[in-house]
PAZAPA-4460 file (N, C-alpha, C; in steps of 0.05 Angstrom, whole numbers, plus 32768, in hexadecimal, padded with zeros to 4 digits):
% residues 180
    n_x    n_y    n_z   ca_x   ca_y   ca_z    c_x    c_y    c_z   seq   type   mol
   8BE5   8875   81C5   8BE6   8854   81BD   8C00   8842   81D0     1      M     A
   8BFB   882D   81CC   8C0D   8822   81E5   8C1B   880A   81CD     2      D     A
   8C37   880C   81D0   8C4C   8802   81C1   8C43   87E8   81B8     3      P     A
   8C33   87DB   81C6   8C2F   87B8   81C8   8C15   87BE   81B0     4      A     A
   8C06   87D3   81AE   8BF9   87CC   819A   8BDE   87D5   81A2     5      G     A
   8BCA   87D4   8191   8BAB   87E0   819D   8BA0   87C6   81A6     6      P     A
   8BAD   87AA   81A2   8BA1   8792   81AD   8B9F   878F   81C9     7      R     A
   8BBA   8795   81CF   8BC5   8792   81ED   8BBA   87A6   81FD     8      E     A
   8BB8   87BE   81F2   8BAC   87D7   8201   8B8D   87CF   8204     9      E     A
   8B7D   87C6   81F4   8B61   87C1   81FB   8B64   87A9   8213    10      R     A
   8B71   8794   8210   8B76   8783   8220   8B77   878E   8239    11      R     A
   8B87   879B   8243   8B94   87A9   8257   8B71   87BB   8261    12      R     A
   8B6A   87C7   8255   8B57   87DA   8259   8B3B   87C9   8266    13      S     A
   8B39   87B3   825A   8B26   879F   8265   8B2A   8792   8281    14      K     A
   8B43   8793   8282   8B48   8782   829C   8B36   8798   82AE    15      K     A
   8B38   87B4   82B1   8B36   87C7   82C7   8B16   87CB   82C5    16      G     A
   8B03   87BF   82AD   8AE6   87BF   82AF   8ADD   87B2   82C0    17      C     A
   8AC0   87B1   82C7   8AB0   87A4   82DE   8A9F   8794   82C8    18      T     A
   8A9E   8777   82C8   8A8F   8767   82BC   8A78   8767   82C2    19      S     A
   8A67   875B   82B3   8A49   874F   82BC   8A4E   873B   82CE    20      L     A
   8A5B   8728   82C5   8A5E   8714   82DE   8A6B   8711   82F3    21      E     A
   8A78   8731   82FF   8A77   8739   831B   8A63   873B   8325    22      A     A
   8A53   8741   8317   8A3B   8748   832B   8A1F   8739   8329    23      Q     A
   8A23   8725   8338   8A18   870C   832F   89F1   8710   8341    24      P     A
   89F9   8724   8353   89DD   872D   8361   89CC   8744   8351    25      H     A
   89DF   8751   833B   89CC   875A   832F   89BD   8755   8314    26      D     A
   89D0   8741   8309   89CA   873C   82F3   89C7   8718   82F0    27      L     A
   89BD   8713   82D9   89C0   86ED   82D9   89BA   86E4   82BC    28      Q     A
   89CB   86D6   82B8   89C6   86C3   8297   89AD   86BE   8299    29      R     A
   89A3   86BD   827F   8989   86AC   8276   8991   8691   826E    30      D     A
   89A8   8684   8273   89B2   866F   826C   89CE   8667   826D    31      G     A
   89DE   864C   8270   89F4   8645   827D   8A0E   864B   825F    32      P     A
   89FD   864E   8249   8A0F   8655   8238   8A05   8674   822A    33      S     A
   89F6   8684   8237   89F1   8694   822A   89FF   86B1   8237    34      S     A
   8A00   86C0   8221   8A07   86DA   821F   89FA   86F3   8226    35      R     A
   89DF   86EB   8231   89CA   8703   822D   89C9   86FF   8247    36      H     A
   89C5   871A   825A   89BE   8718   826B   89A0   872D   827B    37      F     A
   8995   8721   828B   897A   8734   8294   897F   873A   82A6    38      R     A
   8968   874D   82BB   8970   8757   82D4   8969   873D   82E3    39      P     A
   8972   873B   82FD   896C   8727   8310   894F   872C   831E    40      A     A
   8940   873A   8327   8929   873E   8331   8910   8744   8317    41      Q     A
   8909   872D   8310   88F6   8726   82FF   88DF   871E   830F    42      V     A
   88C9   872A   8309   88B7   872F   8313   889E   8714   8302    43      L     A
   8896   8703   8312   8886   86F0   8307   8863   86EF   8314    44      K     A
   8852   86F3   82FD   8835   86F3   82FC   8826   86DF   82F8    45      Y     A
   8812   86CD   8308   8804   86BC   8301   87E2   86D3   82F8    46      L     A
   87DF   86D0   82E4   87C3   86D3   82D7   87AF   86C1   82D9    47      G     A
   8798   86CA   82E9   8781   86C0   82EE   876D   86C6   82DC    48      V     A
   8758   86B3   82CC   873E   86BD   82C0   872D   86AE   82D4    49      D     A
   8721   86BB   82EB   8709   86B2   82F7   86FA   86AD   82F4    50      P     A
   86E6   8691   82EF   86CD   868F   82EE   86BC   8677   82FE    51      G     A
   86A7   867A   82F2   868D   866F   8308   8693   864F   8314    52      G     A
   86A4   8640   82F3   86A2   8626   82FC   86C6   861C   82F8    53      R     A
   86CB   8630   82EA   86F2   8628   82E6   86FE   8640   82E4    54      R     A
   8717   8640   82E6   872B   8657   82E1   873F   864D   82D4    55      F     A
   8744   8667   82BE   8761   865D   82B0   877B   866B   82BE    56      G     A
   878A   8661   82BC   87AC   866A   82C4   87C0   8674   82AF    57      L     A
   87D0   8687   82B4   87E1   8691   82A1   87FD   869E   82B1    58      A     A
   8811   8698   82A5   882A   86A1   82B8   883D   86AF   82A7    59      L     A
   8840   86BF   82AF   8855   86D3   82A1   8869   86E7   82B2    60      G     A
   8875   86FB   82A7   888F   8706   82B3   8891   871A   82A8    61      D     A
   8898   872F   82B9   889C   874B   82A7   88B3   874D   829B    62      D     A
   88CE   873B   829B   88E6   8738   8294   88DC   873E   8278    63      G     A
   88D5   8723   8269   88D4   8728   824A   88B9   8729   824A    64      N     A
   889D   8730   8258   8887   8734   824F   8879   8719   8243    65      G     A
   8882   8703   8241   8876   86E9   8235   8869   86DC   824A    66      L     A
   884C   86D7   823F   8834   86C7   8251   8833   86B1   8245    67      V     A
   8830   869C   8255   8829   8687   824D   8813   8670   8255    68      I     A
   87F8   866E   824F   87EC   8661   8259   87F0   8649   826A    69      P     A
   87EB   8644   8286   87F8   8629   8295   87DE   8615   82A0    70      V     A
   87C2   861A   829A   87AF   8607   82A5   8796   8610   82A9    71      G     A
   8783   85FE   82AF   876E   8606   82B5   875B   85F4   82CF    72      I     A
   8756   85FE   82DD   874C   85F5   82F5   872F   85F7   8300    73      H     A
   8726   85E4   8310   8708   85ED   8317   8708   85F8   832E    74      P     A
   86F6   860B   832B   86EB   861F   8340   86E1   8614   8357    75      Y     A
   86F1   8619   836E   86DE   8602   838F   86D4   861A   839C    76      R     A
   86D0   862F   8393   86C6   8648   83A7   86E0   8657   83B3    77      G     A
   86D7   866C   83B7   86E9   867F   83C5   8701   8678   83D5    78      I     A
   86FA   866C   83F1   870B   865F   8404   8728   864B   83F7    79      D     A
   8715   8636   83E6   872C   8625   83E2   8731   862E   83C4    80      E     A
   872A   863C   83B4   8739   8645   839E   8752   8659   83A5    81      T     A
   874A   866A   83BB   8760   8682   83C3   8779   866F   83CB    82      A     A
   8770   8660   83DE   8786   8648   83E8   8794   863A   83D5    83      A     A
   8786   8635   83BF   8793   8624   83A7   87A5   8633   839E    84      W     A
   87A1   864E   8394   87A8   8663   8385   87C2   866F   838C    85      L     A
   87C8   866B   83AD   87DC   8671   83BF   87F2   8669   83BA    86      K     A
   87E8   8646   83BE   87F6   8637   83BF   8805   8631   83A5    87      T     A
   87FB   8639   838D   87FF   8630   8378   881B   864C   836C    88      E     A
   8810   8662   8371   881D   867F   8376   8838   8675   837C    89      A     A
   883C   8666   8396   8854   8665   83A4   8865   864C   8399    90      Q     A
   8858   863A   8391   886B   8624   8380   8875   8630   8366    91      K     A
   8862   8644   835D   8872   864D   8343   887C   8664   8349    92      R     A
   8885   8670   835D   8899   8689   8366   888E   86A6   8359    93      G     A
   8872   86A7   835B   885D   86B7   8350   885D   86CF   8362    94      V     A
   8868   86EA   835B   8869   8701   836E   884D   8712   8372    95      T     A
   883D   870D   8357   881C   8715   8362   880B   870A   834E    96      K     A
   87EE   8707   835A   87DE   86FC   8345   87CC   870A   833F    97      I     A
   87C5   870B   8327   87B4   871C   8315   8799   8714   830D    98      I     A
   878C   8719   831D   876B   8709   8312   875B   8722   8301    99      L     A
   874D   8712   82E8   8743   8728   82E1   8723   872A   82E2   100      G     A
   8720   8748   82E5   8709   8750   82ED   86FA   8754   82D6   101      L     A
   86DE   8747   82D9   86CC   873B   82BD   86BB   875B   82BC   102      P     A
   86C5   876E   82AF   86B0   878C   82AF   86A7   8789   8294   103      T     A
   868F   879C   8294   8682   87A4   8277   8697   87AC   8266   104      S     A
   8681   87B2   824C   868E   87C4   823B   8692   87DB   823C   105      E     A
   8682   87EC   8254   8687   8804   8255   8699   8807   8272   106      D     A
   86A4   87F0   8279   86B8   87F3   8292   86A8   87E9   82AD   107      G     A
   8694   87EB   82AF   867E   87E3   82C6   8685   87C9   82CE   108      E     A
   8686   87C5   82E7   8688   87AF   82F6   866F   8798   82F5   109      E     A
   8673   8785   82ED   865C   8770   82E1   8656   875E   8305   110      T     A
   8642   874F   8307   8637   873D   831B   8651   872D   8323   111      P     A
   8662   8724   830C   8674   8713   8314   8691   8722   831F   112      A     A
   868A   873A   8322   86A7   874D   8330   86AF   8747   834B   113      C     A
   8689   8743   8355   8689   8739   8376   869D   8725   837D   114      R     A
   8698   870C   836B   86A6   86EF   8372   86C4   86F7   8373   115      R     A
   86CC   8700   8359   86E5   870C   8359   86F7   871D   8368   116      T     A
   86E7   872C   836E   86F4   8741   8387   86F2   8737   83A4   117      R     A
   86D9   871D   83A4   86DB   8714   83C3   8701   86F9   83BE   118      A     A
   8700   86E9   83A8   871B   86E7   83A3   8730   86EC   83A8   119      L     A
   8734   8709   83A2   8749   8710   83A0   874C   8720   83C1   120      A     A
   8734   8725   83C9   8735   8725   83ED   8748   870D   83FA   121      E     A
   8737   86F5   83F0   8740   86E2   8401   875D   86D8   83FA   122      A     A
   876B   86E0   83E3   8783   86DD   83E5   8796   86F4   83EB   123      L     A
   878E   870C   83EE   879C   871F   83F6   879C   871C   841B   124      A     A
   8783   870E   8424   8788   8707   8448   8796   86EF   8448   125      D     A
   87A6   86E2   842E   87B8   86C1   8436   87D4   86D8   8432   126      R     A
   87D8   86ED   842F   87EF   86F9   8427   87F9   8700   840B   127      G     A
   87E1   86F6   83F5   87F0   86F0   83DD   87EC   8712   83D7   128      S     A
   87FE   871C   83BE   87FB   873B   83AE   87ED   872D   839D   129      N     A
   87D2   873F   8397   87C2   873B   8387   87B9   8756   837A   130      V     A
   87B2   8754   835E   87AA   876E   8356   8795   8767   833F   131      A     A
   8782   877E   8334   876C   8772   832C   8773   877E   830E   132      L     A
   876C   876C   82FE   8771   8780   82E2   8755   877B   82CE   133      Q     A
   8747   8794   82CD   8728   8791   82BB   8730   878A   82A5   134      P     A
   871D   8779   829A   871B   8765   8284   8706   8765   8276   135      E     A
   8701   8764   825B   86E6   8769   824A   86ED   875D   8236   136      F     A
   86E2   8740   822D   86DF   8738   821D   86FC   871E   8219   137      L     A
   8708   8715   8230   8717   8709   822B   8719   86F0   8222   138      S     A
   86FC   86E4   8227   86F6   86CB   8227   86F6   86CC   8206   139      T     A
   86E9   86E3   81FC   86E2   86DF   81D7   86FF   86E5   81CC   140      H     A
   870F   86F0   81D9   872B   86EF   81CD   873E   86CF   81D5   141      G     A
   8735   86CD   81E7   873E   86A8   81ED   8735   8698   81D6   142      A     A
   871A   86A0   81CF   870F   8687   81C0   8719   8690   81A6   143      R     A
   8723   86A3   819B   8736   86AC   817E   874F   869F   8183   144      T     A
   875A   86A1   8193   8777   8698   819F   8773   867B   8195   145      R     A
   875D   866A   819D   875F   864C   81A6   8759   864B   8186   146      A     A
   874B   8655   817A   8744   8650   815B   875F   864F   814C   147      R     A
   8771   8668   8157   8785   8671   8143   879D   8650   8142   148      D     A
   879E   8647   8165   87B3   8630   8168   87A6   861B   8163   149      I     A
   878B   8619   8157   8782   85FD   8152   8775   85EE   8164   150      G     A
   876C   85FA   817B   8762   85ED   8194   8745   85E7   8189   151      R     A
   873D   85D0   8194   871D   85CD   818D   8709   85DD   819A   152      P     A
   86F3   85DF   818E   86E0   85F5   818F   86D9   85F4   81B0   153      R     A
   86D7   85D9   81B8   86C7   85CF   81D2   86DA   85D0   81E7   154      S     A
   86F3   85CD   81E0   870C   85D7   81F6   8703   85EA   8203   155      A     A
   8708   85F2   8223   8707   8608   8230   871E   8616   8229   156      P     A
   8718   862E   8230   872A   864B   8222   8736   865F   823B   157      V     A
   872A   864D   825A   8732   8661   8272   8753   866A   8273   158      D     A
   8766   8659   8269   877F   865E   826C   8784   8675   825B   159      D     A
   8779   8670   8244   8783   8687   822C   8776   86A1   8236   160      L     A
   8763   869B   8242   8753   86B6   8252   8765   86C3   8264   161      A     A
   8772   86B5   8271   8785   86C0   8288   87A3   86CA   827B   162      A     A
   87A5   86BC   8260   87C4   86CC   8256   87B8   86E6   8249   163      Q     A
   87A1   86EC   8247   8797   8704   8239   879C   8713   824C   164      I     A
   8790   870A   8263   878F   8727   827D   87A3   8726   8280   165      I     A
   87BA   8717   828B   87D3   871D   8291   87E5   8726   8281   166      L     A
   87E3   8725   8264   87EE   8736   8251   87E5   874D   824D   167      E     A
   87C6   8756   8254   87BB   8774   8252   87CE   877E   826C   168      D     A
   87CD   8776   8285   87DA   877C   82A4   87F8   8783   8296   169      Y     A
   8803   8773   8292   8823   877A   8287   8824   8794   8271   170      L     A
   8812   8797   8268   8814   87AF   824F   8810   87C2   825F   171      A     A
   87FA   87C2   8271   87F8   87DB   827E   880D   87E0   8294   172      A     A
   8818   87C8   829D   882D   87D2   82B1   8844   87E1   82A0   173      L     A
   884E   87D3   828C   8860   87DB   8277   885B   8807   826B   174      G     A
   883D   8803   8269   8837   881B   826D   883D   8831   8277   175      A     A
   8830   8829   8292   8836   8836   82A8   8855   8842   82B3   176      R     A
   8866   8828   82B1   887C   882C   82B6   888E   8837   829E   177      S     A
   8885   8847   8287   8893   8851   826D   88A6   8845   8269   178      G     A
   88B5   8851   8254   88D1   883E   8249   88E8   8844   8258   179      P     A
   88FF   8831   8255   8910   882D   8265   891E   8848   826B   180      C     A
***
């Protein structure tokens, strides 16, 4: 033991340690006064519930798994929608666009899957990173959420459906990667 005492010994040993702040390229603070650190490479996702008249959007990341609905936009054909989604993804710093693939109860593809696959292809042709997430009854789940949060029954729920699609994708992603 150091004759100066245990406090002085601890102070000296801390000087030799590498602090988290010394490696800003590896870690970032959550906020200016936060003591919590998170990985700097957080991947952002844009969840999309494509529909015939409109599509819902949700934004999420794999850092904290939080997914928030961010809007509902009119569907204006494959090309125009793909161009708009690519621009929106770039503005929001999105790494990957997740499109809900409307399957039947037994997992079989429905007629609406053709349009979703065409949209995915148009996005990929524009250089976007795209994935398809099979979804069944996301709109039903979205209506339940809308009721729970007090949204009027007549209000569209496409954004909440996109939220469910992206939550399912991130949950499956976590299950594939396993525990830390």
